[in-house]
N, C-alpha and C positions, 0 to 999 in steps of 0.2 A: 568510362564507367569503372574499370579496374583501378585506375589511378585514384578516383574519388573514394572507392571502397577501401583502398589501402590507406589513404589519408585518414579516413574515418576510424579505421581500426587502430592506427597509430595514435590518434587523439584519445580514443577510449582507453588504450593501454596507459598512456600518460596520465589520464585522469585516475585510473585505478591505482597506479603507483603513488600518485599524490595523496589519494584518500587513504591508502594503506599507511603511508608515512604519518598522516594526521592521526589515524587510529592508534598506531604504535606510540606516537609522542604523547597522546592523551592518556594512554594506559600507563606510561612511565610517570607522567605528572601525578596522576591520582595515586599510583602505587607508592610514590614518594611522600604523598600527603596523608595517606591512610594505610595503616598496617593491614587492613582487612580487604583492600581492593584486589590484590593478587592472591585470591583464595578460590578454592573449588566452589565454595558456597556462593560467592559472588558471580562466578561465571555460569553456574547452573541456574541461578536466579535470573540472570539476564537472558539465558537461552530459553527459559520457560516463560519469560515475560513477552518476548518479541514476536512469536508466531503470527498472531492476529495482525499486528502492525505490518509485518513483512509480507504476508499474503496480500493485503490491500495495497501495499506499495508496489507489488509486482504489477497489478492491474493499472495503478495510477501511472506507472512508467510508460505503458503503452498509450494511455490517454494523453499525457503531456507530449509524447513524440508526435502525435497527430495534431498538435497545437490546440488541444482541448483541455478541459479541466472538469473534475467531478467532485463537487463539494458535498455530495449526499452519502458518501460511503459509510460514514459513522452512523448515520440514521438507518441505512440499509442493514448494517450489522445488527442493530437493535431489533429491527422488525423481523429479520430472518430468524434470529434467536427466539424472539417472542412467538413466532409462528410454530417453530419446532416445539417449544415448551408447551404451548397450548394444545398441540396435537397429542403430545404425550400425556399431559395431566388431565385435560378435560375431555378429549375425544378418545383417549385410551388407545392410541395408535402404537404400533411397535416402533422401536427406535429408528430402524432404517427408513421406513416410509416417512416418519416425522422429519428426519434429517433431510431427506430428499425434498420435502415440502419447503423447508427453510432455504435450501439451495435454489429451488424454483422461484421462490419469492425474490431472492436477490437477483436472479437472472432477469425476472420480469421488470424489476425496478430499473436495472441498468439499461435494458433494452428500451424501456419507455423514455428514459432520459435521452438516449442516443437518437431514437426515432423522432421525438419532438424537436430536438435541436436540428436534425437534418431536414425533416419535412418542412419546417417553417423557417429554416435558415436563421435560427436564433443562436446567440452566443451560448455555448455550453455552460458558461459561468452562471448566467441568469437561470437557465433551465434547471441546473443541478441545485441552485440555491432554493428554488421553489420546491424541488423534490426533497431537499433536506428537511424543510418544514412539514411537508405533506406526509412523508414517510415517518418522521418522528411522531407526528400525531397518530398515524396508524399504529405505531408501536404502543402508544398509550391506550388506544382503544382496544387492541387485542389483549393486552395484559390487564385491562381495567386499572391502569396506572399503578399496578403493584408488581413487585418482584416475584417472579415465578421460580420456585425452587425445584429443580429437576433431579437433584441428588447426583448419583453416579450413572444415570440413564445413558449419557453419552460420554462417560468418564474415560473411555478408552483413549480418546484423543489426548487427555492430560496425563495418562498413565506413564510412569517413567520407563524408558527403554534401556538407556546406557548411562550409568553413572548418575542417575537421578534426573537426566534430561528427558523431557516428555516426548511422546510420539509426535505431537504437533510440530515440534521444532524440526525433526527430521523430514516430516512431510513438507513443511514450508521450504526447507532447503532444496528438496527434490523439485518443488514447483519453480524455484528460482532457476535451477539448471534447465528444466524443460522450457521455461519461458525464454531464457537466453538463447537456446537453440532455435526456438520458433522465430525469434526476432532476427537472428543473424544468419540462419541457414535455410529458411523457407521463403517461398514466393510471397506468402502473406506478410511475413516480416519485412520484406523489401517494399511491399506496397505501403505498409504502415509508415516506414521511414520516408518513402517517396511522397506520401500525402502531406506529411509534416514539413517536408522540404519545399515542395512546389506542387500544390494540388492542381493547379491549372495545367501544368505539364502532364500530370497523370491523366487528366481528362483528354488532352490532345493525343495522348498515346493510346486512347481507346479503353481506358480503365475507369470504371465508375467508382468514385470514392465513397458514395453514400452507404452501400452495404458494409463496407469495411469499417467505416466510422461507427455504424450501429453495432457491428460485431464487437468492436473494441469496448464500447460502453457496456454492452451486455456481459462480456467476459469480466469486466471490472465489477459489475453488480454481483455476478456469480461468486467471484472471489471474496467480495465483502460478505456475502451470505455464508461462505465457508469460514471466514474469520469469526462470524457470529457463533458458529458451532464450536470453534476452538475456544473462544472466550467463555461460552457457557459451560464447556467441559472443565475449564480451569477453575471457574468460580462456583460451579454446580448450581447455577442460577441464570435466569434470563431477566435482565434489568431493563426497563424501558428507557432508562437514562444512559445505558451502555453506549460507548463510542462517542459520547458528546464531546465535541472538540477534537476528536481523533483524526478527522480529515486534515486538520492543520499539521498534525504530526506526520501524517502520511506524505503530504505534499512537501513538507520540510525535508524528510528523509530522501525523497526522490530528487529534489533540487540539490541537496548537499551531495548526492551521488552523481551529480554532473549532468542530469537530464535537462535539456534546454526548455525554458518556459516558452520559447518561440517555436518549438517543434523541430522535428527533423533529426534530432540527436539524442541518444540515450542508451543506457546499458542496464540490464536487470542485475548483473553481477555488481556493478557499481552502486546500484540502489541498495543491495544487500549490505554493502559496506556503509552506506549512508545510514541505514537502520541501526547498524552496530554502533556508529558514532553517536546517534541520538540516544540510544539505550545506555551506552557506556557513559555518556556525559551526565545523564540523569542519575545513574547509579553512583558515579564518582562524586557528584555534587551533594547527593544525599549523605554519603559516608563522611564527607568532611564537614557536615553540619550546616550547609547552606540552606536557608529558608526557602519555602516553596515559591513565594513571590520573586525572590532573587534568582531562583532556578529558571523561572519563566523569562526573566529579563535576559539572562545569559543565553538561554536557548534561542530567544528571539533575535539577539544580536548575531548569533552564529548563522541563523537563517538569512538575515540581511546581508551578511558578509558573503554567503554562498551565492546569493542573487547578484551581488555586485561583481563577483568573480565571473559568473556566467555572462553578464552583460559585457564585461571587458573582453572575455573570450570571443563573444559574438562580433564585437567591433573589430577585434584584431583579425578575425577570419574574414570579415567583409572588406578589410583594407588590403588583403592580399590579392 
């Protein structure tokens, strides 16, 4: 067990160093192509842009480690934000209870996805795909298909703390640290990795994977709800279209961060670097004048390359 753990830690460190080299190289490239890339304004803009993506990517890291997937996180973000806005604007709730409602909505959506997948032994891909549509429809119903403007009711999350960087960024980074400690230092984290590595072996060891799987999906839904609050605070509005397609960005960041699509391996810290790579790539391409369709093509190619690298890494590990 100690040898396996040491090998895993060494692999994660190698992945981190490789990702850091990619991030630095990308920064140098865009810095040479655009005189504005290496500026305080660019770094502040990136820091204020990524909190919602980063928070959802933290949850998705755990989901992929247990060899699952959750395609509904973008829709859950929208419904959670819509529930909070409705509670504030129409029901005249105070900010804190309304925010808690949004978090509970996210938690319920994630728990429902996990429970259905586990109880009926269905692929989480199919269950979360259905939840994506159902929850998005719920967001339209709750908002009456209109953007709800909440103003600065929850603006504290978007308020600048240090150098113009929002509170949301520092909260998201704190969540990354806590999640990494949970994954690497707790029994729950070891169970998560064990389920993704060999679920049958976990059962034979007397550990029931079902509640752990449900807990992971529930936590991912909760984090998606929190991301909805962060985005509403930044935009001062809850849009029923919010988060549309964002699940693909989340999965891309996690995969680029080295988390295996086959389960059993991943790092929240590396996911953070993956988010920075995605955000830096989009910012750099925008500054050098690349059109939106071309940006999507380039980002898609980066994702495919990351998946190929992950597949080759798996094959190499299996051959040893």
